[in-house]
VEXDRENTOR-69022 format. One record per residue (C-alpha): residue number from 0; residue in three letters; y, z, x. Coordinates in steps of 0.1 Angstrom, whole numbers, plus 2048, in hexadecimal, padded with zeros to 3 digits. Layout:
BEGIN
     i    aa     Y     Z     X
   NUM   ALA     Y     Z     X
...
# end
This chain:
BEGIN
     i    aa     Y     Z     X
     0   MET   DE4   464   760
     1   LYS   DCD   459   744
     2   LYS   DBC   47C   740
     3   SER   DDC   491   742
     4   GLY   DE8   4A7   726
     5   PHE   E0B   4AF   71A
     6   SER   E18   4C5   6FE
     7   VAL   E37   4D8   6F4
     8   GLU   E36   4FD   6EC
     9   PHE   E50   50B   6D5
    10   SER   E56   530   6D8
    11   GLU   E59   545   6B8
    12   PHE   E7B   540   6A9
    13   PRO   E8F   560   6AE
    14   LEU   E9B   575   690
    15   PHE   EBD   56C   685
    16   GLU   ECC   58C   691
    17   ASN   EBF   586   6B4
    18   CYS   ECD   563   6B7
    19   LYS   EE9   55D   6CF
    20   PHE   EFC   540   6C0
    21   ASP   F15   53F   6DC
    22   SER   EFC   530   6F4
    23   PRO   F01   50B   6FD
    24   ASN   EDB   508   6FE
    25   GLY   ED5   512   6DA
    26   VAL   EBA   52B   6CF
    27   ASP   E9B   516   6D4
    28   ASN   E84   51E   6F1
    29   ILE   E6A   503   6FA
    30   LYS   E52   4FD   717
    31   PHE   E44   4DB   722
    32   MET   E1F   4E1   729
    33   PHE   E0C   4C9   73F
    34   SER   DE9   4C3   74E
    35   ALA   DE4   4A7   767
    36   ASN   DBE   4A7   765
    37   LEU   DA3   4A8   74B
    38   GLY   D95   4CB   746
    39   GLU   DB3   4DD   755
    40   PRO   DC8   4F3   73E
    41   GLU   DEC   4E9   737
    42   LYS   E05   4FD   74A
    43   PRO   E2B   4FF   748
    44   LEU   E38   4DF   758
    45   SER   E55   4F2   769
    46   GLU   E3B   507   77D
    47   ILE   E24   4EB   789
    48   ILE   E38   4CC   78E
    49   SER   E44   4C0   7B0
    50   GLY   E65   4AE   7B6
    51   GLY   E55   48B   7B7
    52   GLU   E40   493   798
    53   ILE   E5F   49E   785
    54   SER   E70   47D   78D
    55   ARG   E51   46A   780
    56   PHE   E50   481   761
    57   MET   E75   478   75B
    58   LEU   E6C   453   760
    59   ALA   E51   456   744
    60   ILE   E6A   467   72D
    61   LYS   E86   44E   735
    62   SER   E6F   430   731
    63   GLN   E68   43B   70E
    64   THR   E8B   445   704
    65   ALA   EA1   42C   717
    66   LYS   EA8   416   6FA
    67   TYR   EB3   434   6E4
    68   ASN   ECB   443   6FE
    69   ASP   EF0   43B   703
    70   ILE   EEB   441   729
    71   PRO   EF6   421   73B
    72   THR   EE6   428   75D
    73   PHE   EC7   43A   768
    74   ILE   EC5   445   78D
    75   PHE   EA4   44D   79E
    76   ASP   EA5   45B   7C1
    77   GLU   E85   457   7D4
    78   ILE   E6E   457   7B6
    79   ASP   E54   447   7CC
    80   ALA   E4E   467   7E0
    81   GLY   E29   46D   7E2
    82   ILE   E1E   44C   7D1
    83   SER   E12   42B   7DD
    84   GLY   DFD   40D   7D3
    85   VAL   DF6   407   7AE
    86   VAL   E0A   426   7A4
    87   ALA   E29   418   7B6
    88   LYS   E24   3F7   7A4
    89   ILE   E22   409   782
    90   VAL   E43   41C   78A
    91   ALA   E53   3FA   793
    92   GLU   E47   3EB   773
    93   LYS   E56   409   75F
    94   PHE   E77   403   772
    95   ALA   E76   3DF   768
    96   ASN   E70   3E7   744
    97   ILE   E8C   402   743
    98   SER   EA4   3EB   754
    99   LYS   EA4   3D3   737
   100   SER   EB9   3EC   723
   101   VAL   ECC   401   73D
   102   GLN   ED7   3FD   761
   103   LEU   EBE   40E   778
   104   ILE   EC5   418   79C
   105   ALA   EA7   422   7B1
   106   ILE   EA7   42F   7D5
   107   SER   E85   425   7E2
   108   HIS   E71   421   801
   109   LEU   E54   40E   7F2
   110   ALA   E4F   3E9   7F4
   111   GLN   E40   3E7   7D1
   112   ILE   E5F   3F6   7C1
   113   THR   E78   3E4   7D7
   114   ALA   E67   3C2   7CE
   115   PHE   E6F   3C7   7A9
   116   ALA   E95   3CC   7AF
   117   ASP   EAD   3B2   7A2
   118   ASN   EC7   3BE   7BC
   119   ASN   EBE   3CF   7DD
   120   LEU   ED6   3E3   7F1
   121   LEU   ECD   3EF   814
   122   ILE   EDD   410   81D
   123   TYR   EDE   417   842
   124   LYS   EF1   42C   85B
   125   THR   F04   422   87A
   126   GLU   F15   436   895
   127   THR   F37   42C   8A3
   128   LYS   F4B   441   8BC
   129   GLY   F37   461   8B5
   130   LYS   F39   45E   88F
   131   THR   F1E   454   876
   132   TYR   F25   43C   85A
   133   THR   F10   433   83C
   134   ASN   F10   40E   834
   135   VAL   F04   3FB   815
   136   LYS   EFA   3D6   817
   137   ARG   EEF   3C0   7FA
   138   LEU   ED0   3AD   804
   139   GLY   ECB   388   7FD
   140   THR   EA9   379   7F7
   141   ASP   E9F   375   81C
   142   GLU   EAC   397   825
   143   LYS   E99   3A7   808
   144   ILE   E79   397   815
   145   LEU   E80   3A5   838
   146   GLU   E88   3C8   82A
   147   ILE   E68   3C8   816
   148   THR   E55   3BC   835
   149   ARG   E64   3DA   847
   150   LEU   E5A   3F2   82B
   151   LEU   E36   3E5   82D
   152   GLY   E35   3F0   851
   153   GLY   E34   3CD   85F
   154   GLY   E4C   3C1   87A
   155   VAL   E64   3A7   86D
   156   GLU   E51   38E   884
   157   SER   E31   395   871
   158   GLU   E29   376   85C
   159   ALA   E0D   389   849
   160   ALA   E26   3A5   83F
   161   LYS   E40   38B   835
   162   GLN   E27   379   820
   163   HIS   E1D   39A   80F
   164   ALA   E42   3A2   808
   165   LYS   E46   37F   7F8
   166   GLU   E27   385   7E3
   167   LEU   E34   3A7   7D7
   168   ILE   E55   397   7CD
   169   ASP   E43   379   7BB
   170   SER   E2C   391   7A9
   171   ALA   E4A   3A7   79E
   172   ASN   E5D   388   792
   173   LYS   E3F   37C   77E
   174   TYR   E3B   39E   76E
   175   LYS   E60   39F   764
   176   ILE   E5F   37C   756
   177   SER   E3F   384   742
   178   LYS   E51   3A2   732
   179   SER   E72   390   729
# end
């Protein structure tokens, strides 16, 4: 989003007699203003941002502030909604950079993001005797390749999809090594 705009609007500070000092939010009133495209006016972020966009906005904020926070773990739930390709790779790279200073847990359905993970967990459901159970399985290297192959839309028997999965993992590992 090279041509986007962002600013913070501060409302006029209220007169002392109008201040409510018992508020846990203080007396400041601010708005985050945003424009995604060149030539478009900035509008209140809270009015124009979608769920996926708010996740990516938080990623941008957290990628800049991670090293200054005392938050040990960041959790992103389906931050990949509505993105793909190069943007997904950029999100994955941001995750890799953040994960140098904090633990990062990401729930993702994109191969580009999954390939960057140091630890992959597969969450799946099974049914037994009329009851549904949620299961979690840690994936080894070969299982990671098969899961990324599945995410790419290739059957596990597709050699081309498996090769692509391996290339994504190799590329992710090279990126992480280059940034260490």
